[in-house]
C-alpha positions in Angstrom: 12.0 3.5 19.5 11.2 0.6 22.4 11.6 -3.0 21.3 9.4 -5.5 23.2 10.1 -8.9 21.5 6.6 -8.7 20.5 5.4 -8.4 16.6 6.3 -4.8 15.9 9.8 -5.4 16.2 9.8 -6.8 13.0 8.6 -3.4 11.4 10.6 -1.2 13.4 14.2 -3.3 12.3 12.9 -3.0 8.5 12.3 0.8 9.2 15.9 1.1 10.4 17.2 -0.6 7.1 15.5 0.8 4.2 17.0 1.1 0.9 18.1 4.8 0.1 17.6 6.8 -3.1 19.7 6.0 -6.2 21.2 9.2 -7.3 23.4 7.6 -9.8 19.8 7.2 -11.7 19.0 11.0 -11.2 22.5 11.9 -12.9 20.8 10.1 -16.1 18.0 11.7 -15.9 19.4 15.3 -15.8 22.0 14.2 -18.6 19.4 13.2 -20.6 17.0 16.2 -19.9 19.6 18.8 -21.4 19.5 17.2 -24.6 15.5 17.1 -25.2 13.7 19.1 -27.6 12.7 21.9 -25.5 13.9 24.4 -22.9 15.6 24.2 -19.6 13.1 23.5 -16.9 10.3 24.1 -19.2 8.2 21.1 -18.2 8.5 22.3 -14.7 7.4 19.9 -12.2 6.8 17.1 -14.4 11.2 17.0 -15.0 11.0 17.0 -11.0 8.4 13.7 -11.0 10.7 11.7 -13.7 14.0 12.4 -11.5 11.5 11.4 -8.5 10.9 8.4 -10.4 14.6 7.8 -11.2 15.6 7.6 -7.6 13.1 5.3 -6.3 13.4 3.3 -9.2 16.6 3.5 -9.8 16.5 3.4 -13.7 18.3 6.0 -15.6 15.1 6.3 -18.2 12.6 5.5 -15.7 8.9 4.6 -17.7 5.5 3.4 -16.1 3.9 0.9 -17.7 2.6 -1.2 -14.8 0.9 1.4 -12.6 -1.6 0.1 -9.7 -3.9 1.6 -7.6 -4.5 -0.3 -4.4 -7.8 0.6 -2.4 -7.7 -1.0 1.3 -10.8 -1.2 2.6 -12.0 -1.5 6.8 -14.8 -1.1 8.8 -14.5 0.8 12.1 -16.1 1.0 15.9 -16.2 3.7 16.5 -19.5 4.5 14.0 -21.2 3.3 17.1 -20.7 6.4 18.4 -23.3 7.6 14.9 -20.8 10.0 13.8 -21.6 9.5 10.1 -24.5 9.8 8.0 -23.6 6.5 6.5 -23.8 2.9 8.2 -21.3 1.2 8.1 -22.6 -1.5 6.1 -21.6 1.1 3.2 -18.3 0.2 2.8 -18.6 -3.4 1.8 -21.5 -2.0 -0.5 -18.7 0.4 -2.0 -16.3 -2.5 -2.1 -19.2 -4.8 -4.5 -19.2 -1.5 -6.6 -15.9 -1.4 -7.1 -15.8 -4.7 -8.1 -18.7 -4.4 -10.6 -16.6 -1.8 -12.1 -18.9 1.4 -11.1 -17.4 3.8 -8.7 -15.4 6.9 -9.6 -12.2 5.1 -9.4 -13.2 2.4 -12.0 -13.6 5.3 -14.4 -10.4 7.2 -13.3 -8.6 3.8 -13.5 -9.9 3.3 -17.8 -9.0 6.6 -18.3 -5.3 6.3 -17.4 -4.9 2.4 -18.0 -4.4 2.0 -15.0 -4.5 -2.0 -12.7 -6.8 -1.8 -9.8 -6.8 -4.0 -6.8 -9.5 -3.6 -4.2 -8.3 -5.4 -0.6 -11.7 -6.3 1.9 -10.0 -6.2 5.3 -12.2 -8.4 7.0 -15.5 -6.2 6.8 -17.9 -8.0 8.6 -15.7 -7.7 11.6 -14.7 -3.9 12.5 -12.2 -2.6 14.7 -13.0 -2.1 18.3 -14.0 1.5 19.1 -11.6 3.7 20.3 -13.4 5.5 22.3 -13.6 2.6 25.0 -10.7 0.3 23.5 -7.6 0.0 21.8 -8.4 -0.4 17.8 -6.3 -3.4 17.5 -3.8 -5.9 19.3 0.0 -5.7 18.5 -0.1 -9.1 16.4 -3.5 -8.2 14.3 -2.0 -5.1 13.3 0.9 -6.2 12.5 -0.3 -9.1 10.6 -2.7 -6.7 8.8 0.4 -4.4 7.6 1.9 -8.0 6.6 -1.1 -8.2 4.3 -0.6 -5.1 3.0 3.0 -5.5 2.2 1.8 -8.8 0.5 -0.7 -6.8 -1.7 2.1 -5.5 -4.2 2.8 -9.1 -5.0 2.3 -9.7 -9.2 4.5 -6.4 -9.7 4.0 -2.7 -10.4 6.3 -0.3 -11.2 4.1 2.9 -9.5 1.8 2.3 -6.7 -1.5 4.1 -5.8 -2.6 4.3 -2.5 -6.4 4.2 -1.6 -9.0 3.5 0.8 -12.8 2.8 1.9 -13.9 2.7 5.3 -17.2 4.4 6.7 -15.9 6.4 9.8 -12.4 6.8 8.9 -11.9 10.9 9.0 -12.1 10.2 12.0 -10.0 8.0 12.4 -7.3 10.0 10.5 -8.0 12.9 12.8 -7.1 11.2 15.8 -4.2 10.0 14.4 -3.6 13.1 13.6 -4.0 14.9 16.9 -1.7 12.1 18.6 0.8 13.0 16.3 0.7 16.2 16.1 -1.1 17.5 19.4 -4.3 19.7 19.4 -7.9 18.7 19.3 -10.6 17.3 16.9 -11.6 20.6 16.5 -7.9 21.3 14.9 -8.0 18.3 12.5 -11.7 17.0 12.0 -13.8 17.8 8.8 -17.3 16.3 7.6 -15.7 13.2 6.0 -18.7 11.6 4.0 -21.4 14.6 5.2 -21.1 14.9 8.9 -22.6 18.4 9.9 -24.6 19.7 12.8 -25.1 17.0 16.0 -23.2 14.2 13.8 -20.1 16.7 13.7 -20.5 17.0 17.7 -20.4 13.3 18.1 -17.7 13.3 15.9 -15.6 15.5 17.4 -16.3 14.1 20.7 -15.0 10.6 19.9 -11.7 12.0 18.5 -10.9 13.9 22.0 -12.3 10.5 23.9 -10.3 8.5 22.3 -6.9 10.7 22.5 -7.9 10.8 26.0 -8.2 7.5 26.8 -4.8 6.3 25.3 -3.0 9.3 26.0 -0.4 7.1 27.7 0.7 5.3 25.1 0.7 7.4 22.1 4.4 8.4 22.0 5.3 5.5 20.0 3.7 5.7 16.6 3.3 1.8 16.3 1.0 2.4 19.1 -0.8 5.1 17.9 -1.9 2.8 14.6 -2.9 -0.1 16.6 -5.0 2.3 19.1 -6.5 4.8 17.1 -5.6 3.6 13.3 -7.9 1.2 11.4 -7.2 -2.2 9.4 -6.7 -0.3 6.2 -4.6 2.3 7.6 -2.6 -0.7 8.9 -2.3 -2.4 5.3 -1.5 1.2 3.3 1.2 1.6 6.1 2.4 -2.0 5.1 2.0 -1.2 1.3 4.2 1.9 1.7 7.3 -0.3 3.3 6.8 -3.2 0.8 7.1 -0.5 -2.2 10.4 0.6 -0.8 11.6 -2.4 -0.3 10.7 -2.8 -3.6 12.0 0.2 -5.7 8.6 1.0 -6.2 7.9 4.7 -6.5 4.3 5.3 -4.5 1.6 7.8 -4.8 -0.4 8.3 -1.5 -4.0 9.5 -1.9 -5.9 12.0 0.5 -6.6 12.4 4.0 -7.1 9.0 5.4 -4.1 7.6 3.3 -1.7 10.5 4.4 -2.5 9.1 8.0 -0.6 5.8 7.7 1.8 7.6 5.7 2.4 9.8 8.9 2.4 6.9 11.2 5.8 5.5 9.2 6.9 9.3 8.9 6.9 9.9 12.5 9.0 6.7 13.2 11.8 7.6 10.6 11.3 10.6 8.4 13.2 9.0 5.8 10.7 6.7 5.5 8.2 8.2 3.0 11.0 9.9 0.7 9.8 7.5 -1.8 5.9 9.2 -1.8 4.5 11.8 -4.0 1.1 12.9 -2.6 -1.1 13.0 -5.3 -3.5 15.8 -4.0 -4.5 17.9 -1.2 -8.1 16.8 0.0 -11.0 19.5 0.7 -10.7 17.7 4.1 -9.7 20.5 6.2 -6.9 18.0 8.6 -5.3 17.1 5.1 -3.4 20.4 4.3 -2.4 20.7 8.0 -0.9 17.1 7.9 1.1 17.5 4.7 2.6 20.7 6.4 3.6 18.9 8.7 5.1 16.0 6.7 7.1 18.2 4.6 5.2 17.3 1.4 3.8 19.8 -1.8 0.8 17.7 -3.3 0.8 17.6 -6.9 -2.8 18.5 -7.8 -5.5 20.4 -5.5 -8.9 19.4 -7.3 -11.1 20.3 -4.1 -11.7 16.5 -3.9 -12.5 14.1 -0.7 -14.2 11.1 -2.1 -10.7 8.9 -1.3 -10.8 5.8 -3.2 -7.6 6.4 -4.2 -9.1 8.8 -6.9 -6.8 11.4 -6.1 -3.5 9.5 -6.3 -5.0 7.8 -9.9 -5.3 11.4 -11.3 -1.9 12.3 -10.3 -0.4 8.8 -12.0 -1.6 10.2 -15.3 0.6 13.4 -14.5 3.5 11.0 -13.9 2.6 8.6 -16.9 2.9 11.8 -19.0 6.1 13.1 -18.0 7.9 9.4 -17.7 6.9 9.3 -21.0 7.4 12.4 -22.4 11.5 12.1 -20.8 11.8 8.5 -22.6 9.9 9.0 -25.6 11.0 12.7 -26.6 13.9 13.3 -29.2 17.1 14.7 -28.2 18.7 17.9 -30.0 20.7 16.0 -32.1 18.3 13.3 -33.0 15.8 15.6 -34.1 18.0 18.0 -36.2 17.1 20.8 -34.0 19.5 23.8 -33.1 20.3 23.3 -29.4 20.9 27.1 -26.7 24.3 25.6 -26.3 
């Protein structure tokens, strides 16, 4: 990674100095796990989740008591290419719907007792159209990443990262093309319902953007500022801040994963503290997870965004932590163990 003396350098330095895993905490979990009133390994991936929580929280008996779903909303100039059946104004309307408690994510948060914060990222000022210009300049992109880092202020012990933004599956597919190669046809799906001529224009917009910016796409942060969006930059910042604060992270679908993919391209270990909540029905998401080497927790054929898949996964993570912390040992319960 080159350095330029510009705002991105702070993030390059941060990524070089990320805290690592706490294997002592994992050892404590394993020692307790062996004494719990169940056959060894009988809770399957639930047991892995507890180890993951311990590894990245540093707690030998991890609990999830302050989970947070953070939804970042941004608008995109590329919607001017007529690539989606919904106008960009829907982004702000959905943010209002979140605030009123009327969206799917509100109901899932209620069901699993999750906190919810929604961040409006200058919706009245869309990023530039990536088919004709860079989405953001370096300073504004870095500032948006820094804003994302501040989003966890107030404290949480499990962060779920989601988004809202008309046109942002186009953006995620463009990022995937830049990072992993291929064409728009390899990565793009219908998003909010782009079919027929809408889909043709979506594919054309992605391929045009890649051609326009192709000489600048070897640096992942340049990929972010040229092809990304404010919600993607903010999610990348939130993921980094969570790592620094020893907060495990659950990533939502295709768009949220594109933010994680930027960090992974900078340093593959930068998203080791992240769990991927589900695999989206958006076709590029499965391929992206394969590139990231990540196994999603759920496969529910969802493609809504809003952090919904991550929030569903958080319910399972909460149950895993509580099962580990609250289950009696063989000795406590007076149950004969296998040894």
